[in-house]
N, C-alpha and C positions, 0 to 999 in steps of 0.2 A: 504495500500500499505504500502511494506516494507522500511524502512530510505534508503538503498541500492540506491535505484528508486529517489527518494528525492533529494537524493545526487548532482546524473547527473541533475535532473531538474533542481537546482543551480546552479549547473556548465554553463552549458549551456544557463539560464538567462546570468549569467554573464560574459560569454563569448561575448555575444552582446554590451558591454563596447570597445570589442580590435575594432570595426570598428570604432565605435563614437567617443575614441580616435586617432585614428588611421586618420582620415578626420583631430581632432583638432590639431593634430602635425606635418602635412602636412602644415593645413592655419599657419602655424607658421613658417614656411620654412627648417622643419626637412626632410630627405631625407627619401625614403623606408626602404632603409638596415642601417639608423642610429636608426628608429624607431621600427626594428624585434629586432637590434642586441642589443638595450640596456635593451629592452623590458625582454628578458632572461637572460640578465648579471644582471640586478637587481635583477629578481625572485632568481635566486641562491646565491647571495651576502646577500639578505632577511634570508634565509634559510642555510646560512652556518654558524651563530653558533651556530645555534639550532642544524647541526648534528657537531659542536664538542664540545660543551655540554652532549648532549645524545650518546655515542661514538658507540653503537648501532646499530643508524643510518646509521653509515659510508657503503660507497659503498664498498662489499667485491670483495677481486678481483674475485672470482667464477663468479661473475656479470660485468666484467669489460666491458667482449667484446658484452654482452650487450647494455649497456650503450654507445659503440662507436655506435655502429647498431642503436642506438635509436637516439643519437645525430645528424648522419649523417640524418637521417629519418624526423627528426626537423630541421635541416640543409637548406632540402631543397623541404620541405614545405613552411617553411619563400620566399624562392626564389623563386620556381614556383607560391608562388600566388600572388604573387608582380609582377609575371615578364610579364603579362598580360598586365597589366598600364603599364609599362616600353615601351609595343610595340603598342601602343595604343587603344590597345582594352577597348571598352565601359567599366566601373565599374559594371556596371550588368550583362556584359554576364558573366566578371569574377567570380560573384560570385554564377551567374549559374551555372556556370562550376565545381567550389569549391565544390556548393553544391549536386553536384551528389552524392559525400563520400558515403550517403548512401550503393550505388549500388553495388559499389567496396566492401563497409565494408563486404556487408554478401555474398560475395561470398568469400572474401579471409577468413570471418571468417570461413565457408564451409570448404577450401582448408589449413587454416593453425592451428585452433581450432577446428573440426572439427564439426563445431556449425550446426546446421540442418535449411536448408532452409525450410520456410513455407510457405502455403499459404498467413496467416494473415503478414506475415513479408514483403511478396511482395505487398501484398495490400497495409500495411502500409506506403511502401516504396515511391508507386506511388501517395498513398494519399497526402504524404508529398511533396514529389517533385511537384506538382499539386499547393500545397500553397503557396510552394516558387514563383514558374513563377506565381499567380496573386502578390503577391507581392511585385514583381520583374519587374514589365507591360513588362513580357518581348517579347508581340505584340507589342510592343513602342522601341525596341532596332535594329537600326541598323544592318547590315551586318556586320559582324565582318570583317574588310580588309587586317590583320595577322596572315597566315597562323601559323608561328611561335609564336605570342600571344597565342591561342587558345588551340595548346599542352600545352603550361605554363600552363595554368590556368587549363586544365586538367588534365596535371599532382598534379595542386596543392592537385586538389582533389585525386587522388587518394595517394600520400604522407599521407593527413590526414585519409583518409582510413587509411593506415598505421601505422599513429600514435595511433591513436585507437587501432586498433589491439595490439600494442605493451606494453600499457596502461595494456589490458584485461591479454594479457604475465606474465606482472609484478602482477598484481592483483591474479594470480591464482595461482602464486608462491609464495602466500604471503610476496612479497616487501613489503616493510613500505611506506605507502605516500609520507611521506616526503622524502624519499631518492628515489621512481620515479620523484618524481618533482623534487627535486635540481638534479638527474643525466643526464636527458632527456636536460636541460636548460643547465647545467656544460658545457656539451658535444656537446650540439648546439653551445655556442660560440667559443670553440674553431673550429669547423666545419666550423662555419661562419668565423670565420679569417682566416683560411684557405685555404679557397672556393672564399674568395673575390677579391685576384688575378685575380682568373679565369675568377669571372664574369666580371672583370675590363674590360675584352677580347669583351666581347658579351655587353654589356650594356658600353654605355656612358656618357647619361644624369645623371649628380651630382645629380638631384633632386630623383635619384633613387638608385644610387651607390656610393655616397659621402660617408665618415664619416670623422667628426669630434668633438673636445670636447670641441670649442670654443662657448659653449652657453650661455647666461643669465642665472644665479643660480637659479631664478624662473625655467626655462625649467626644469633642474634634478628633483626641487621637483614636480614637471605635471608628468617626466617620474616616478619616487619613485610612486606615487600615483598611475599613469595607471600600474605598473607591480603589485602592490600591490592588487586593488582591478580587473585588468580584466585576475592577473595570479596565485598572491601567492595561495588567497583564492578560485578562481575556479577549477584550478588545483588539489590541497588538499582534494575538496571536490570530484570532478571527479573519482580521483583514489582510493582513499577510496569506490566510489559506483562502479568500474569497477573488485573489488575484489569478487562481488556476480554476475552483470549484466552482459548478455552478449554484446560482441562485436556488433554483430546486435543491439541491441534491445540498446545501448548506442548511436550507430552514428544516430539513427534514433531519438534519445532522441533530440539529440545536434542541432536540424535543428529549435529548440526553439531558436535558437540563432540571425536567421536573424527579427525574432520577436521583441523579445526585443532590437535589435539593432534599428528599428527603433520606436517602441517608444520613446527610446534616442535620436535619431535624430529629434523627433517630440521638445523634451522637450528642448533640448540644442541648437539647428540650425534651429530650429520655423520651421521641415518640417511636412508638414502637413500629418494627414494618412487617407487614404479615404479608401473606400467601398471595394477596392479589397485586402486591408492589413488585414482589418477587416477578412472579407471570409478567404485569402491565411493565419490568421494566427489561425481562426474556423478548418481548413483543417489539419493545423500541429499537431494543440492539439487531434483532433478525433484520428489522425495516432499516435501519445505517447498513447492514451488509448489502442486503439486494443493490442498494442506490452504490455503495460505493466500491462494490467488485463488480458492478456492472462499466463503471468511470474510470478505472482504475488506466 
């Protein structure tokens, strides 16, 4: 298996820390908006010295519009994936809708990138989604009562797909993976700050929308570690990988995220791993094998 596939696999595994980290910071009392904003802010600040030292990694004028759009996609992704929770949708439902991402990715991959929709890809998507369904115990989930929450979570899956597509576009155009990581996070910070007043109109819960800097010093340290492990490292691996790996294939591989998130939840929060998680994880691994083996 070529190294680019391993890069995306490593990224998917490390992205699992986002769910566990989000859980950790919510328990500390941070709002969902604070978690989203400070995560991307720390990622961009950590990469800024590298960008300034290696001037060739600076964003070129010809790509500014690309990153403006990418940043907007990133900001909407952050807001929509947490919007379902704000509207009272069960976390498992939110996750299930967001993880519909591979369906949109292979469709957008066809429309935007001209990637082929193959039988193997479609089969891999449905096997992977069956795995996610098992991991989340979707049969135990109560019916959501908020249409707005369902729409928001579904949009989260769509924006996640577009985030992958834009990453693949960057890879195809030989944009350096450090530049791509810095560009989308920096512009996402700008868009989140611009969109915050608008979000305040629709979302009133402080635990969702509050932005504060009045934290204990140790919290900032935790946020920096969270951004590095769940942001800087996996983003660099992901963008390096999608220089070669198709968007649709990368989207399926990223469904390893709920598997790693579940393992981390067991380690950090003593949430037991049941037979549903073992079978679901196995199905996701099978789906990964199908797409990676085909495209090697």
